[in-house]
C-alpha positions in Angstrom: 108.1 138.1 117.4 107.0 134.5 117.4 107.2 132.6 114.2 103.9 131.4 112.8 103.7 127.8 111.9 101.4 125.7 109.7 98.6 123.5 110.9 99.3 120.9 108.2 102.1 119.1 106.5 102.4 119.2 102.7 104.9 116.4 102.4 104.2 112.7 102.2 105.2 111.4 105.7 107.7 111.4 108.4 110.3 108.8 107.5 112.3 107.9 110.6 111.5 104.4 111.8 111.3 105.2 115.6 109.2 108.4 115.8 109.0 110.6 118.8 107.8 114.1 119.6 111.1 115.7 118.5 110.5 114.3 115.0 107.4 116.4 114.4 107.9 119.4 112.1 105.3 121.6 114.0 107.0 120.7 117.4 110.4 121.7 115.9 108.9 125.1 114.9 107.8 125.9 118.4 110.0 128.1 120.7 112.4 126.0 122.8 110.7 126.9 126.1 107.4 125.6 124.7 109.1 122.5 123.3 110.4 121.6 126.8 106.9 122.0 128.4 105.2 120.1 125.6 107.7 117.2 125.7 107.5 116.9 129.4 103.7 116.5 129.2 103.5 114.4 126.0 102.3 110.9 125.7 103.0 108.6 122.7 99.9 106.8 121.6 98.8 104.5 118.8 95.1 103.8 117.8 94.0 101.2 115.3 92.1 101.9 112.1 88.5 102.8 112.8 88.9 104.0 116.3 87.9 107.5 117.2 90.3 110.0 118.6 89.2 111.2 122.0 91.0 114.6 122.2 89.0 117.2 124.1 91.6 119.4 125.8 94.5 117.9 123.9 96.6 118.5 120.8 97.5 115.5 118.8 100.9 115.7 116.9 100.4 113.0 114.2 103.7 111.1 113.6 102.5 108.3 111.4 99.1 107.3 109.9 96.1 109.3 108.8 93.1 110.7 110.7 89.8 111.3 108.9 87.3 113.9 110.0 83.7 112.8 110.0 80.7 115.2 110.6 78.7 114.2 113.6 76.7 111.0 112.8 78.0 110.9 109.3 80.1 108.1 107.7 81.5 110.3 104.9 85.1 111.5 105.5 85.3 115.2 104.6 89.0 115.9 105.4 92.2 114.2 106.5 94.9 115.0 109.1 98.2 113.4 107.8 101.5 112.7 109.4 103.3 115.9 110.3 100.1 117.8 111.1 98.4 118.6 114.5 94.8 118.0 115.3 93.0 119.9 118.0 94.0 123.6 117.6 90.4 124.7 116.8 89.0 122.9 119.8 91.7 124.4 122.0 90.6 127.8 120.9 86.9 127.3 121.2 85.5 124.0 122.4 82.5 122.9 120.3 80.8 119.4 120.6 79.6 119.7 117.0 83.0 119.6 115.5 83.7 116.6 113.2 84.8 113.4 114.9 88.4 112.4 114.1 88.9 108.7 113.4 92.0 106.7 112.4 91.7 105.7 108.8 94.8 103.5 109.3 96.8 102.6 112.4 97.9 106.0 113.6 100.6 107.1 116.0 100.6 110.5 117.6 101.9 112.4 120.6 99.1 113.8 122.8 99.8 117.0 124.6 97.5 119.0 126.9 96.5 122.0 124.9 96.9 124.4 127.8 100.6 123.5 128.0 101.1 125.0 124.5 98.4 127.6 124.3 99.1 129.2 127.7 102.8 129.5 126.8 102.2 131.0 123.3 99.2 133.0 124.2 95.7 132.9 122.8 96.4 135.8 120.5 99.1 133.7 118.8 96.6 130.8 118.4 94.0 133.1 117.0 96.4 134.3 114.3 97.5 130.7 113.6 93.9 129.4 113.1 92.9 132.5 111.1 96.0 132.1 108.8 94.8 128.6 107.9 91.1 129.5 107.4 91.3 130.3 103.7 93.5 127.2 103.0 90.9 125.0 104.8 88.0 126.5 102.9 89.9 126.0 99.6 90.7 122.4 100.5 87.1 121.6 101.3 86.0 123.2 98.1 88.5 121.2 96.1 87.5 118.0 97.8 83.8 118.7 97.0 84.6 119.5 93.4 86.7 116.3 93.2 83.9 114.2 94.5 81.5 115.7 91.9 83.8 115.7 88.9 86.2 112.8 89.0 85.7 109.1 88.3 85.7 106.7 91.2 88.8 105.0 89.9 90.7 108.3 90.0 89.5 109.2 93.5 90.2 105.7 94.8 93.8 106.1 93.5 94.1 109.4 95.2 93.0 108.0 98.6 95.4 105.0 98.1 98.3 107.4 97.6 97.3 109.4 100.7 97.0 106.4 102.9 100.1 104.7 101.6 102.2 107.8 102.4 100.5 108.0 105.8 101.3 104.4 106.6 105.0 104.7 105.6 104.4 102.2 102.8 102.9 99.4 105.1 100.0 97.3 103.7 96.7 99.0 104.2 94.1 97.0 106.2 90.9 98.5 104.9 87.6 97.1 103.6 85.3 98.0 100.8 83.0 99.7 103.3 86.0 101.8 104.5 86.8 103.0 101.0 83.1 103.6 100.3 82.9 106.0 103.3 86.0 107.9 102.2 84.7 108.2 98.6 81.0 108.6 99.4 80.0 105.8 97.0 78.6 102.3 97.1 80.8 99.2 97.7 80.0 98.0 94.2 81.5 101.1 92.6 84.6 100.7 94.9 84.8 97.1 93.9 84.9 97.8 90.2 87.4 100.7 90.5 89.6 98.5 92.7 89.5 95.8 90.0 90.6 98.3 87.3 93.6 99.5 89.4 94.6 95.9 90.2 94.4 94.9 86.5 96.9 97.7 85.7 99.4 96.2 88.1 99.3 99.2 90.4 97.9 97.6 93.6 97.1 94.2 95.0 93.8 93.7 96.9 93.1 90.9 99.4 90.5 90.5 102.0 90.8 93.6 104.1 94.3 94.3 102.9 95.7 96.5 100.2 99.3 96.6 99.0 100.7 99.4 96.7 102.9 97.9 93.9 103.6 101.0 91.8 103.2 104.4 93.6 104.3 106.5 90.7 101.8 104.7 88.4 99.1 105.1 91.0 99.7 108.9 91.2 99.6 109.1 87.4 96.1 107.6 87.2 94.8 109.5 90.2 93.0 112.8 89.9 95.9 114.3 91.9 93.6 116.5 94.1 95.3 117.4 97.3 98.7 116.1 96.2 101.3 118.9 96.2 103.4 117.0 93.6 100.7 117.3 90.9 99.5 120.4 89.0 95.9 119.7 89.9 96.7 120.1 93.6 96.4 123.9 93.2 93.0 123.7 91.6 89.9 124.6 93.7 87.4 123.5 91.1 88.2 120.4 89.2 87.4 120.1 85.5 84.1 118.5 84.6 84.2 114.8 83.7 81.7 112.5 82.0 79.2 110.7 84.1 80.2 107.2 85.5 79.5 104.5 82.9 76.9 102.0 84.1 79.3 99.2 83.5 81.4 100.3 86.5 78.7 99.1 88.9 79.0 95.3 88.8 77.3 92.5 90.8 79.6 89.7 89.6 80.7 87.6 92.5 84.3 87.6 91.4 84.5 91.4 91.3 82.7 91.6 94.6 85.6 89.8 96.3 88.3 91.9 94.6 88.6 94.5 97.4 86.8 92.8 100.2 
């Protein structure tokens, strides 16, 4: 019997400096015969932040970076594909042009493999079981993300995204703008700006023009909501606790704050 594997990685990142297909945990879980076929047809690629992933007919084994999933025509990121995960299983099972578009949230490196190389070797029944096994986890994840967006303060959610992206980038500085963070959080740039200023004043991060550096990862985790982080108790919660409404003072038009996370 073939071993079932996970679509996603629950750890932080892959840590080896020179990554290749053999470093990917999902690849390592595949039968050796399928590994040989996949490796022979793999192509190592890197796409910059903001670039869409053109993947019809391919599986993308993410080695470093973070992909965001955006519904067609929408700028709001509804889910992430982190290092150690594979994007494209669903499309390989049933092509659908209306599936969310995958874009690199930060510079992302992955191995691209023709889906047929893996699916034909493992069998479509195997893929059906794999995707079905993950359905409840995905639904729970989307529910948790929706609850987080509705219940947690912008500062807490920004800290959560900074932790996610920092791990995906192997600790490298993040080259993102206010607009990028606004799309991830689903809020206006002024709210991102004020939240960024608060985190910077705590000495957790340093913001420059289009560049973010994490100074205290543990402290940033502590002030984040923790949703989706397997290291925090709230990661197992589907519905986050209700929080007070955002105070009006968090939306600022001051010029100095406007430049904080630009």
